[in-house]
KOLLO-829344 format. One record per residue: residue number from 1; x negated, y, z of N, C-alpha, C, CB in turn; chain. Coordinates in Angstrom, 1 decimal, decimal comma. Glycine has a CB too. Layout:
<sites>
k:n_px:n_py:n_pz:ca_px:ca_py:ca_pz:c_px:c_py:c_pz:cb_px:cb_py:cb_pz:c
NUM:X:Y:Z:X:Y:Z:X:Y:Z:X:Y:Z:A
...
</sites>
This chain:
<sites>
k:n_px:n_py:n_pz:ca_px:ca_py:ca_pz:c_px:c_py:c_pz:cb_px:cb_py:cb_pz:c
1:-0,9:-1,2:0,0:0,0:0,0:0,0:-0,9:1,2:0,0:1,0:0,0:1,2:A
2:-0,5:2,2:-0,9:-1,2:3,5:-0,9:-0,4:4,4:0,0:-1,4:4,0:-2,3:A
3:-1,1:5,3:0,7:-0,4:6,3:1,6:-0,9:7,6:1,1:-0,7:6,0:3,1:A
4:0,0:8,5:0,7:-0,4:9,8:0,2:0,2:10,9:1,1:0,0:10,0:-1,3:A
5:-0,6:11,9:1,4:-0,1:13,0:2,2:-0,3:14,3:1,5:-0,7:13,1:3,6:A
6:0,7:15,2:1,5:0,4:16,6:1,1:-0,6:17,2:2,1:1,7:17,4:1,0:A
7:-1,6:17,8:1,6:-2,7:18,3:2,5:-2,4:19,7:3,1:-4,0:18,4:1,7:A
8:-1,2:20,2:2,9:-0,9:21,5:3,5:-0,8:21,4:5,0:0,4:22,0:2,9:A
9:-0,9:22,6:5,7:-0,9:22,6:7,1:0,4:22,2:7,7:-1,2:24,0:7,6:A
10:1,5:22,2:7,0:2,8:21,8:7,5:2,8:20,3:7,7:4,0:22,2:6,6:A
11:2,0:19,5:7,0:2,1:18,1:7,0:0,8:17,5:7,7:2,2:17,5:5,6:A
12:-0,4:17,9:7,2:-1,6:17,5:7,9:-2,0:18,7:8,8:-2,7:17,2:6,8:A
13:-1,5:18,7:10,0:-1,7:19,9:10,9:-3,2:20,0:11,3:-0,8:19,7:12,1:A
14:-3,8:18,9:11,7:-5,2:18,9:12,1:-5,7:17,5:12,1:-5,3:19,5:13,6:A
15:-7,0:17,4:12,4:-7,7:16,1:12,3:-7,1:15,1:13,3:-9,2:16,3:12,6:A
16:-6,7:15,5:14,5:-6,1:14,5:15,4:-4,8:14,0:14,9:-6,0:15,2:16,8:A
17:-4,0:14,8:14,2:-2,8:14,3:13,7:-3,0:13,3:12,5:-1,9:15,4:13,2:A
18:-4,1:13,6:11,8:-4,4:12,7:10,7:-4,9:11,3:11,2:-5,5:13,3:9,8:A
19:-5,7:11,4:12,3:-6,1:10,1:12,9:-4,9:9,4:13,5:-7,2:10,4:14,1:A
20:-4,0:10,1:14,1:-2,8:9,5:14,6:-2,0:8,8:13,5:-1,9:10,5:15,3:A
21:-1,9:9,4:12,3:-1,3:8,8:11,2:-1,9:7,5:10,8:-1,2:9,7:10,0:A
22:-3,3:7,4:10,8:-4,0:6,2:10,5:-3,6:5,1:11,5:-5,5:6,5:10,6:A
23:-3,6:5,5:12,8:-3,2:4,5:13,8:-1,7:4,0:13,6:-3,3:5,1:15,2:A
24:-0,8:4,9:13,2:0,5:4,6:12,9:0,6:3,6:11,7:1,4:5,8:12,6:A
25:-0,1:3,9:10,7:-0,1:3,0:9,5:-0,6:1,6:9,9:-1,0:3,6:8,4:A
26:-1,7:1,5:10,7:-2,2:0,2:11,2:-1,1:-0,5:11,9:-3,4:0,4:12,1:A
27:-0,3:0,2:12,7:0,7:-0,5:13,5:1,9:-0,9:12,7:1,2:0,5:14,6:A
28:2,3:-0,2:11,7:3,5:-0,7:10,9:3,1:-1,7:9,8:4,1:0,5:10,2:A
29:1,8:-1,7:9,4:1,4:-2,7:8,4:0,8:-3,9:9,0:0,5:-2,1:7,4:A
30:0,2:-3,7:10,2:-0,6:-4,8:10,8:-1,9:-5,1:10,1:0,3:-6,0:10,9:A
31:-2,4:-4,1:9,4:-3,6:-4,4:8,6:-4,6:-3,2:8,8:-3,3:-4,5:7,1:A
32:-5,8:-3,4:8,3:-6,8:-2,4:8,3:-6,4:-1,3:7,3:-8,2:-2,9:8,0:A
33:-7,0:-0,1:7,5:-6,7:1,1:6,7:-8,0:1,7:6,3:-5,7:2,1:7,4:A
34:-8,1:2,1:5,0:-9,3:2,8:4,6:-9,4:4,2:5,2:-9,3:2,9:3,0:A
35:-10,5:4,8:5,0:-10,7:6,2:5,4:-9,8:7,1:4,4:-12,2:6,7:5,4:A
36:-9,4:8,3:4,9:-8,7:9,2:4,1:-9,7:9,8:3,1:-8,0:10,3:4,9:A
37:-9,2:9,9:1,8:-9,9:10,5:0,7:-9,1:11,7:0,2:-10,2:9,5:-0,4:A
38:-9,8:12,6:-0,4:-9,1:13,8:-0,9:-8,9:13,7:-2,4:-9,9:15,1:-0,6:A
39:-7,8:14,1:-2,9:-7,6:14,2:-4,4:-6,9:15,5:-4,7:-6,7:12,9:-4,9:A
40:-7,1:15,9:-5,9:-6,4:17,2:-6,3:-5,7:16,9:-7,6:-7,5:18,3:-6,5:A
41:-4,5:17,4:-7,7:-3,7:17,3:-8,9:-3,2:18,7:-9,2:-2,5:16,3:-8,7:A
42:-3,6:19,2:-10,3:-3,3:20,6:-10,7:-3,9:21,5:-9,6:-1,8:20,9:-10,9:A
43:-3,1:22,3:-9,0:-3,6:23,2:-8,0:-3,3:22,7:-6,6:-3,1:24,6:-8,1:A
44:-2,8:21,5:-6,4:-2,4:20,9:-5,1:-3,4:19,9:-4,6:-1,0:20,3:-5,3:A
45:-3,6:19,9:-3,3:-4,5:19,0:-2,6:-3,7:17,9:-1,9:-5,4:19,8:-1,6:A
46:-4,2:16,7:-2,0:-3,6:15,6:-1,3:-4,6:14,7:-0,6:-2,7:14,7:-2,3:A
47:-4,2:14,0:0,4:-5,1:13,0:1,0:-4,4:11,6:0,8:-5,3:13,3:2,6:A
48:-5,3:10,6:0,7:-4,7:9,3:0,6:-5,6:8,2:1,3:-4,5:8,9:-0,9:A
49:-5,0:7,2:1,7:-5,7:6,0:2,2:-5,0:4,8:1,7:-5,7:6,0:3,8:A
50:-5,6:3,6:1,9:-5,0:2,4:1,4:-5,0:1,4:2,6:-5,8:1,8:0,2:A
51:-3,8:0,8:2,8:-3,7:-0,3:3,8:-4,0:-1,6:3,1:-2,3:-0,3:4,6:A
52:-4,7:-2,5:3,8:-5,1:-3,7:3,3:-4,0:-4,8:3,4:-6,4:-4,2:4,0:A
53:-2,9:-4,6:2,7:-1,8:-5,5:2,8:-1,4:-5,9:1,4:-0,5:-4,9:3,5:A
54:-0,4:-6,7:1,2:0,0:-7,2:-0,1:1,2:-6,4:-0,7:0,4:-8,7:0,0:A
55:1,6:-5,3:-0,1:2,7:-4,6:-0,6:2,3:-3,7:-1,8:3,3:-3,7:0,5:A
56:3,0:-3,9:-2,9:2,7:-3,1:-4,1:3,5:-1,8:-4,1:3,0:-3,9:-5,4:A
57:3,0:-0,8:-3,3:3,8:0,3:-3,1:3,0:1,6:-2,8:4,7:0,1:-2,0:A
58:3,7:2,7:-2,8:3,1:4,0:-2,4:4,1:4,7:-1,4:2,9:4,9:-3,7:A
59:3,5:5,2:-0,4:4,3:5,9:0,7:3,8:7,3:0,6:4,1:5,2:2,1:A
60:4,7:8,2:0,2:4,3:9,6:0,0:5,0:10,5:1,1:4,7:10,1:-1,4:A
61:4,2:11,3:1,8:4,7:12,3:2,7:4,2:13,6:2,2:4,3:12,0:4,2:A
62:5,2:14,3:1,5:4,8:15,6:0,9:6,1:16,4:0,6:4,0:15,4:-0,4:A
63:6,0:17,6:0,2:7,1:18,4:-0,2:7,7:17,8:-1,5:6,8:19,9:-0,3:A
64:9,0:18,0:-1,7:9,6:17,4:-2,9:8,9:17,8:-4,2:11,1:17,8:-2,9:A
65:8,5:19,0:-4,4:7,9:19,5:-5,6:6,5:18,7:-5,8:7,6:21,0:-5,6:A
66:5,9:18,4:-4,7:4,6:17,7:-4,8:4,9:16,2:-5,2:3,9:17,7:-3,5:A
67:6,0:15,7:-4,7:6,4:14,3:-5,0:6,7:14,2:-6,5:7,6:13,8:-4,2:A
68:7,4:15,2:-7,1:7,6:15,3:-8,5:6,3:15,3:-9,3:8,5:16,6:-8,9:A
69:5,4:16,1:-8,8:4,1:16,1:-9,5:3,4:14,8:-9,4:3,2:17,2:-8,8:A
70:3,4:14,2:-8,2:2,7:12,8:-8,1:3,4:11,8:-8,9:2,7:12,4:-6,6:A
71:4,7:11,9:-9,2:5,4:10,9:-10,0:4,9:10,8:-11,4:6,9:11,2:-10,0:A
72:4,1:11,7:-11,9:3,5:11,6:-13,2:2,3:10,8:-13,3:3,3:13,0:-13,8:A
73:1,7:10,5:-12,1:0,5:9,8:-12,1:0,7:8,3:-12,2:-0,3:10,1:-10,7:A
74:-0,1:7,7:-13,1:0,0:6,2:-13,3:-0,2:5,4:-12,0:-1,1:5,8:-14,4:A
75:-1,2:5,9:-11,2:-1,4:5,2:-9,9:-0,2:5,2:-9,0:-2,6:5,9:-9,2:A
76:0,7:6,1:-9,2:1,9:6,2:-8,4:3,1:5,4:-9,1:2,4:7,6:-8,2:A
77:3,4:5,7:-10,3:4,6:5,1:-10,9:4,4:3,6:-11,3:5,0:5,9:-12,1:A
78:3,2:3,1:-11,3:3,0:1,7:-11,7:3,4:0,8:-10,5:1,6:1,5:-12,0:A
79:3,7:1,3:-9,4:4,0:0,4:-8,2:5,4:-0,1:-8,2:3,7:1,2:-6,9:A
80:5,6:-1,2:-7,5:7,0:-1,8:-7,4:7,9:-1,0:-6,5:6,9:-3,2:-7,0:A
81:7,3:-0,5:-5,4:8,1:0,3:-4,3:7,4:1,6:-4,2:8,1:-0,5:-3,0:A
82:8,3:2,7:-4,2:7,8:4,0:-3,9:8,7:4,6:-2,8:7,8:4,9:-5,2:A
83:8,0:5,1:-1,7:8,8:5,6:-0,6:8,5:7,1:-0,6:8,4:5,0:0,8:A
84:9,5:7,9:-0,6:9,4:9,4:-0,6:9,8:9,9:0,8:10,2:10,1:-1,8:A
85:8,9:10,2:1,6:9,2:10,7:3,0:9,2:12,2:2,8:8,1:10,2:4,0:A
86:10,3:12,7:2,2:10,4:14,1:1,8:11,8:14,5:1,9:9,8:14,3:0,4:A
87:12,0:15,8:1,7:13,4:16,4:1,7:14,0:16,2:0,3:13,4:17,8:2,1:A
88:15,3:16,0:0,2:16,0:16,0:-1,0:16,2:17,4:-1,5:17,4:15,3:-0,9:A
89:16,4:18,3:-0,6:16,4:19,8:-0,7:17,5:20,3:-1,7:15,0:20,3:-1,3:A
90:17,5:19,9:-2,9:18,5:20,3:-3,9:19,3:19,0:-4,2:17,9:20,9:-5,2:A
91:20,6:19,2:-4,4:21,5:18,1:-4,6:21,0:17,2:-5,8:22,9:18,6:-4,9:A
92:20,9:15,9:-5,6:20,5:14,9:-6,6:19,0:15,0:-6,9:21,3:15,2:-7,9:A
93:18,2:15,6:-6,1:16,8:15,6:-6,3:16,3:14,1:-6,3:16,1:16,4:-5,3:A
94:16,9:13,3:-5,4:16,5:11,9:-5,4:16,8:11,2:-6,7:17,2:11,2:-4,2:A
95:17,9:11,4:-7,3:18,3:10,8:-8,5:17,4:11,3:-9,7:19,8:11,1:-8,8:A
96:17,1:12,6:-9,7:16,3:13,2:-10,7:14,9:12,5:-10,6:16,1:14,7:-10,5:A
97:14,4:12,3:-9,4:13,1:11,7:-9,3:13,1:10,3:-9,7:12,6:11,8:-7,8:A
98:14,2:9,6:-9,4:14,3:8,2:-9,8:14,3:8,1:-11,4:15,6:7,5:-9,3:A
99:15,0:9,0:-12,0:15,1:9,0:-13,5:13,7:9,3:-14,0:16,1:10,1:-14,0:A
100:13,0:10,2:-13,4:11,6:10,5:-13,9:10,7:9,2:-13,7:11,0:11,6:-13,0:A
101:10,8:8,5:-12,6:10,0:7,3:-12,4:10,4:6,2:-13,4:10,2:6,7:-11,0:A
102:11,7:6,1:-13,7:12,2:5,0:-14,6:11,7:5,2:-16,0:13,8:5,1:-14,6:A
103:11,4:6,4:-16,4:10,8:6,6:-17,8:9,5:5,8:-17,9:10,5:8,1:-18,0:A
104:8,8:5,7:-16,9:7,5:5,0:-16,9:7,5:3,6:-16,4:6,4:5,8:-16,2:A
105:8,5:3,3:-15,4:8,6:2,0:-14,8:10,0:1,7:-14,4:7,6:1,9:-13,6:A
106:10,8:1,1:-15,2:12,2:0,8:-14,9:12,4:-0,3:-13,8:12,9:0,5:-16,1:A
107:11,3:-0,9:-13,4:11,4:-2,0:-12,4:11,1:-1,6:-11,0:10,5:-3,1:-12,8:A
108:10,9:-0,3:-10,7:10,5:0,1:-9,4:11,7:0,3:-8,5:9,6:1,3:-9,4:A
109:11,5:0,3:-7,2:12,6:0,7:-6,3:12,1:2,0:-5,6:12,9:-0,4:-5,2:A
110:12,9:3,0:-5,5:12,6:4,3:-4,8:13,4:4,4:-3,6:12,9:5,5:-5,8:A
111:12,7:4,7:-2,5:13,4:4,9:-1,2:13,1:6,3:-0,7:12,9:3,9:-0,1:A
112:14,1:7,0:-0,1:13,9:8,3:0,5:14,1:8,2:2,0:15,0:9,3:-0,2:A
113:13,5:9,1:2,7:13,7:9,3:4,1:15,1:9,7:4,4:12,7:10,3:4,7:A
114:15,6:9,3:5,5:17,0:9,7:5,9:17,0:11,2:6,1:17,4:8,9:7,2:A
115:18,0:11,8:5,7:18,1:13,3:5,6:19,0:13,8:6,7:18,6:13,8:4,3:A
116:18,6:15,0:7,2:19,5:15,8:8,1:20,0:17,0:7,3:18,7:16,2:9,4:A
117:21,1:17,5:7,7:21,6:18,7:7,1:21,1:19,9:7,9:23,1:18,7:7,0:A
118:20,5:20,9:7,2:20,0:22,1:7,9:20,3:23,3:7,0:18,5:22,0:8,1:A
119:20,1:24,5:7,6:20,4:25,8:6,9:19,0:26,5:6,7:21,4:26,7:7,6:A
120:18,7:26,8:5,5:17,4:27,4:5,2:17,5:28,9:5,6:16,9:27,2:3,8:A
121:16,4:29,7:5,5:16,4:31,1:5,8:17,4:32,0:4,9:15,0:31,7:5,7:A
122:17,7:31,4:3,7:18,7:32,1:2,9:20,1:31,7:3,1:18,3:31,9:1,4:A
123:20,3:31,0:4,2:21,7:30,5:4,6:22,3:29,5:3,6:22,6:31,6:4,7:A
124:21,4:28,7:3,0:21,8:27,6:2,1:21,6:26,3:2,8:21,0:27,6:0,7:A
125:22,7:25,4:2,7:22,5:24,1:3,3:21,6:23,2:2,5:23,9:23,4:3,4:A
126:20,7:22,6:3,2:19,7:21,7:2,6:19,6:20,4:3,3:18,3:22,4:2,6:A
127:19,3:19,3:2,5:19,0:18,0:3,1:17,5:17,9:3,4:19,5:16,9:2,2:A
128:17,1:17,7:4,6:15,7:17,7:5,0:15,4:16,5:5,9:15,4:19,0:5,7:A
129:14,1:16,3:6,0:13,6:15,2:6,8:13,3:15,7:8,2:12,4:14,5:6,3:A
130:13,2:17,0:8,4:12,9:17,7:9,7:11,7:17,0:10,4:14,1:17,7:10,6:A
131:10,5:17,2:9,9:9,3:16,6:10,5:9,0:17,5:11,7:8,2:16,6:9,5:A
132:9,7:17,3:12,8:9,5:18,2:14,0:9,1:17,4:15,2:10,7:19,0:14,3:A
133:9,5:16,2:15,3:9,3:15,4:16,5:7,9:14,7:16,5:10,4:14,3:16,6:A
134:7,0:15,4:17,3:5,6:14,8:17,4:5,7:13,5:18,2:4,6:15,8:18,0:A
135:6,5:13,5:19,3:6,8:12,3:20,0:5,6:11,4:20,3:7,7:11,5:19,2:A
136:5,8:10,1:20,3:4,8:9,1:20,7:3,7:8,9:19,8:5,5:7,9:21,1:A
137:3,9:9,3:18,5:2,9:9,0:17,5:1,7:9,9:17,4:3,5:8,9:16,2:A
138:1,9:11,2:17,9:0,8:12,2:17,8:0,8:13,0:16,5:-0,5:11,5:18,0:A
139:1,8:12,8:15,7:2,0:13,6:14,5:3,5:13,8:14,2:1,3:12,9:13,2:A
140:3,8:14,8:13,4:5,2:15,1:13,1:5,8:14,0:12,3:5,3:16,5:12,4:A
141:6,8:13,3:12,8:7,4:12,2:12,1:8,8:12,4:11,8:7,2:10,9:13,0:A
142:9,3:11,7:10,7:10,7:11,8:10,3:11,4:10,7:11,0:10,8:11,6:8,8:A
143:12,7:10,8:11,1:13,6:9,7:11,6:13,3:8,4:11,0:15,1:10,1:11,5:A
144:13,1:8,4:9,7:12,8:7,1:9,0:11,5:6,5:9,4:12,9:7,3:7,5:A
145:10,5:7,4:9,6:9,2:6,8:10,1:9,3:6,2:11,4:8,1:8,0:10,1:A
146:10,1:6,9:12,3:10,3:6,3:13,6:11,0:5,0:13,6:11,0:7,3:14,5:A
147:12,0:4,9:12,7:12,8:3,6:12,6:11,9:2,6:11,9:14,0:3,9:11,7:A
148:11,0:2,9:11,0:10,1:2,0:10,4:9,2:1,3:11,5:9,2:2,7:9,3:A
149:8,7:2,2:12,4:7,9:1,7:13,5:8,7:0,7:14,4:7,4:2,9:14,4:A
150:10,0:1,1:14,7:10,8:0,3:15,6:11,1:-1,1:14,9:12,1:1,0:15,9:A
151:11,2:-1,1:13,6:11,5:-2,4:12,9:10,3:-3,1:12,4:12,4:-2,1:11,7:A
152:9,1:-2,7:12,7:7,9:-3,2:12,1:7,7:-4,7:12,3:6,7:-2,5:12,7:A
153:8,2:-5,3:13,3:8,0:-6,7:13,5:8,8:-7,6:12,6:8,4:-7,1:15,0:A
154:9,7:-7,0:11,8:10,5:-7,7:10,8:9,8:-7,8:9,5:11,9:-7,0:10,6:A
155:8,6:-7,3:9,4:7,8:-7,3:8,2:8,1:-5,9:7,5:8,3:-8,4:7,2:A
156:7,1:-5,5:6,8:7,1:-4,1:6,2:8,3:-3,9:5,3:5,8:-3,8:5,5:A
157:8,5:-4,8:4,4:9,6:-4,6:3,4:11,0:-4,6:4,0:9,5:-5,6:2,3:A
158:11,2:-5,5:5,0:12,5:-5,5:5,7:12,7:-4,2:6,5:12,6:-6,8:6,5:A
159:11,6:-3,9:7,2:11,6:-2,6:8,0:11,9:-1,4:7,2:10,3:-2,5:8,8:A
160:11,3:-1,4:6,0:11,5:-0,3:5,0:13,0:-0,2:4,6:10,6:-0,5:3,8:A
161:13,6:-1,3:4,3:15,0:-1,3:3,8:15,9:-0,9:4,9:15,3:-2,8:3,4:A
162:15,6:-1,1:6,2:16,4:-0,7:7,3:16,2:0,7:7,7:16,2:-1,6:8,5:A
163:15,0:1,3:7,3:14,6:2,6:7,8:14,7:3,7:6,8:13,2:2,5:8,3:A
164:14,7:3,4:5,6:14,8:4,4:4,5:16,0:4,1:3,6:13,5:4,4:3,6:A
165:16,4:5,1:2,8:17,6:4,9:2,0:17,1:4,6:0,6:18,5:6,2:2,0:A
166:17,6:3,5:0,0:17,3:3,1:-1,3:18,1:4,0:-2,3:17,6:1,6:-1,6:A
167:17,4:4,6:-3,3:18,0:5,5:-4,2:18,6:4,7:-5,3:17,0:6,5:-4,8:A
168:19,9:4,9:-5,5:20,7:4,2:-6,6:20,7:5,1:-7,8:22,1:3,8:-6,1:A
169:20,7:4,5:-9,0:20,8:5,4:-10,2:22,3:5,8:-10,4:20,3:4,6:-11,4:A
170:23,2:5,3:-9,7:24,6:5,7:-9,8:24,9:7,0:-9,1:25,5:4,6:-9,3:A
171:25,5:7,9:-9,8:25,9:9,2:-9,2:27,2:9,0:-8,5:25,9:10,3:-10,2:A
172:27,4:9,5:-7,3:28,7:9,4:-6,6:29,1:10,8:-6,2:28,6:8,5:-5,3:A
</sites>
């Protein structure tokens, strides 16, 4: 499994939170994790590591526009499972992203973090992951990340299915 983080201060707050994420990844996968490496795509910086497991997937924690950008990378869309730990922000952003992925890989499954409804500074309702709860992990985690940890003993893929929302191509 590849783990990608947006490198902005809202997600990677400091080195101790990055180390806490590494520990979290070890605990949910039960495997060793590589050191974090830096990559740049266009004008955006990201960090990534790889867990030594058999899951053919990518777990992205980044802003939705960064996830769109990452979806164009072969190293991302070639995977069987893609987890977007991000905000939907605009209605059907999850469906739009799924369609974008399907152009390159119609066999993948896309999962989104569970969303909360919030009001942005312009008084517009948005669906967000609200990465506010530092809690027991030592980094800002989403509800879905916390549920993934709680379900980790069921195996990663089963825990994923119980903790994140699978995106369906059907519009409702």
